[in-house]
C-alpha positions in Angstrom: 34.9 -7.0 23.2 35.2 -4.9 20.0 34.4 -8.0 17.9 31.2 -8.6 19.8 30.1 -4.9 19.2 30.9 -5.3 15.5 28.7 -8.4 15.3 25.9 -6.6 17.1 26.2 -3.7 14.6 26.1 -6.0 11.7 23.0 -7.8 13.1 21.3 -4.5 13.7 22.1 -3.3 10.2 20.8 -6.6 8.7 17.6 -6.3 10.7 17.1 -2.8 9.5 17.5 -3.9 5.9 15.0 -6.7 6.4 12.4 -4.3 7.9 12.9 -1.8 5.1 12.4 -4.5 2.5 9.2 -5.7 4.3 7.9 -2.1 4.4 8.6 -1.7 0.7 6.7 -4.9 -0.1 3.8 -3.8 2.0 3.7 -0.3 0.3 3.9 -1.9 -3.1 1.0 -4.3 -2.3 -1.1 -1.4 -1.1 -0.4 0.6 -4.2 -1.3 -2.3 -6.4 -4.6 -2.8 -4.4 -5.4 0.9 -4.9 -4.7 0.6 -8.7 -7.1 -2.4 -8.8 -9.7 -0.5 -6.8 -9.5 2.5 -9.1 -10.1 0.3 -12.1 -13.0 -1.4 -10.4 -14.6 1.9 -9.2 -14.1 3.4 -12.6 -15.9 0.5 -14.2 -18.9 1.1 -12.0 -18.5 -1.4 -9.2 -19.9 -0.4 -5.8 -17.7 0.6 -2.9 -18.8 -2.6 -1.0 -17.8 -4.9 -3.9 -14.4 -3.2 -4.3 -13.9 -3.4 -0.5 -14.6 -7.1 -0.6 -12.1 -7.9 -3.3 -9.3 -5.4 -2.4 -9.5 -5.4 1.5 -9.0 -1.6 1.4 -10.9 0.3 4.1 -14.1 2.1 3.2 -12.6 5.5 3.9 -9.7 5.0 1.5 -12.1 3.7 -1.2 -14.3 6.8 -0.7 -11.2 9.0 -1.2 -10.3 7.1 -4.4 -13.8 7.4 -5.6 -13.7 11.2 -5.1 -10.4 11.4 -7.0 -11.9 9.5 -9.9 -14.9 11.9 -9.9 -12.7 14.9 -9.8 -10.5 13.6 -12.6 -13.6 12.9 -14.8 -14.8 16.4 -14.3 -11.6 17.9 -15.6 -11.5 15.7 -18.7 
């Protein structure tokens, strides 16, 4: 009985590690897409063009665009 519980605990821990790794990969992918979007927006591409190539939602692209504008005003 104790052995079975130990095996369940190990399986649960391994599942948690896998889920954590997958979350990390997804976050990294999103961060990379945002870096690409910032470069594209900074070079003058339209929000629609950037959306097409990065698959980021329009609201996030508008936020990034505002961040770029704010940064350029402080330079």
